[in-house]
C-alpha angles and dihedrals in degrees: 000000000000125000095257093053091049093051094046090049091050091052091048096050094041089055089054093045097054093046098250097114117058101181138046138229138188118231091201100052101023091233116151114195148151124238136187089244097056094037097050093042092051091046091050094046096045092045091049095054092045094050092045091052092050091047094048102043095045088063126086096253114124108196093177092063090046095054100033100026093143097043123104123260095256091057091051090051091052092051092046092050093047093046093043092052092050092049092047092047092048095050091044089052091055093047094043091052089065092047091049095038097117093044091049090050091050091049092048091049091054092049094047093047092053090045090055092048092052107027093168086078090076092057092046090052094051098111094041091053093046095048093049092046092052093045094049094044093050091047092053091043093052090046089054091048091052091050092050091046091051092049089065091060103043137062119269090250088073096053093089092053092050091049092050091050090054091049091052091048091053091050093051092046092051091048088056091048092053092050090047093051092054092048090047089052091050092047093051090049090053090050090052091048091050090052091051091046091053089052090051090050092051092048090048090055090050092049091049092053095045110045102134095125112053094201094054090044093054093046094052092045091053090049091051090047090054090052092050091050090052090050090050092049094050092045090053091050091050090049089052091051092051092048092047092047089052092053096044094049096033104111095029091050091051091051094045094048089044086055090052090052095050091042090054092052091044093048091052090052091046090054090050092048092051091051091046101044104017123243092264091061089052092056091251132129127222091249090054092051092050093048093047095052093044089051091049090054094054093038092058092039087056091052092046090054089058091046094048090048091059093044093049091051088058090047091054090049091053089047089056089053091051093049091049090050089072089071089086087076091064120092132172096024126156112278094241093049091048090051091049090055091047094048093051091048092050090047091056093045097046095046108032118189110252128166116207138171111230089337089285108081123051114214102225136132091255094052090045092054090048090052091050089052091051090047092055091046094051091046090054092048091052093050091047090052090052092049092051100044107026 
C-alpha cells in the first residue's frame, strides 16, 4: 500500500469513527452504499453527543468563569460567542449530514468513479494529501493538549464539557478535510486536463504543418477531435462535482468560515488582552498561552489550505481558457476537429466555473482580500472598545 492510499484510508475510517460519515464506499469497486453497521453506529454516536450536550449545558456549570475567572466581561462574551458558534456548527453538521445523506452518497460516487478512471490523480495529489493530513493531525493534537492542560486547572465537573468541545472540534476539522480532498481531486483533474489539452494543441499545430497525405490528415484530425470530446466530457463532470459540492456544503461552509472570521477577531483581541493584563491575571499559564497560539497557527493554516484549494481550481480553469484561446491560430482544420474546439470553448463560456458560499459570497482573491481588510478593521474596533470601557 502506498502512502496516499494509507492516508486516504485513515481519513475515511476516522470520519466513520467520530460519527461524521454515515455511509461507506469501496475504493476498489467504486461502490457507495449504506449498511446497518455504519448507520447504527453513526446514529448512536450522533445521538450520544447531542444528548450529552443537552445534559451538560442545561446544568448550572459555567466553564467560562472557571477558565477565565479574572478576565473582563467583554472577553467572556467573545469566548462564549466563539464557543457557541463552534458548538452550533458542529451539531448542525451532524444533523445536516443525515438530511444530505443521499446527495453526499451521489457526490462521493461521482468522485470515486472518476478516481478509478484516472488513478494517476492519486499520485499527482500526494503532497496535497500529505500536507493536509499533517496540518489536520497537528491541529487535533494541539487541541487535545489544550484540553488536557485545562483539565488540570478546573474542577472535575467541567471535564465532560471540555471533552465534548474536543469532539466537536474534531468533527468540524474532519468536515473541512473531506471538502479539501474533493477540491484537491478536482484541481488535480483540471491540471491533468490542461496537460492533455496542451498536447492536443501541439499535435494540431503539427497536423496543420504536415498535411501532405489527406488520409493521414483526416485520421489524425478525427483522433484529436475524440480527445477534445473526452476533455469536454470530463470538464463537464468536474463542473458538476464542484456545483454539487457547493450545494451540499453551502450552509455548513458559511458557518465554518464565519467561525474562522470570528475566531480571527477573537484571537486578535485575546493577544491584546494578554499583552495588556498578563496571562497570569487571566488565569492562564505560560504553557497554555504557547499551546493556544500554536493551535491558532495550524488552525488558520488548515483553513487557508481549503481556501487556496478553491482559488487554485479557478486558476486552473482560467488556464484552460487561455490554452484553448490559441485555437484561433488554426486554419483549414477538419470540420469535426474545428467543431470540437468550438464546442469546448462554448461549454466553458456558457457555464463558467464559480465557487460561492450560499450563493451570496464569491470565493475569489479579491473577496478574500476584502474580508481580511474587514477582519483587521473589526479587530481594531474591538480593541478600541476595550480601551475605552475597560
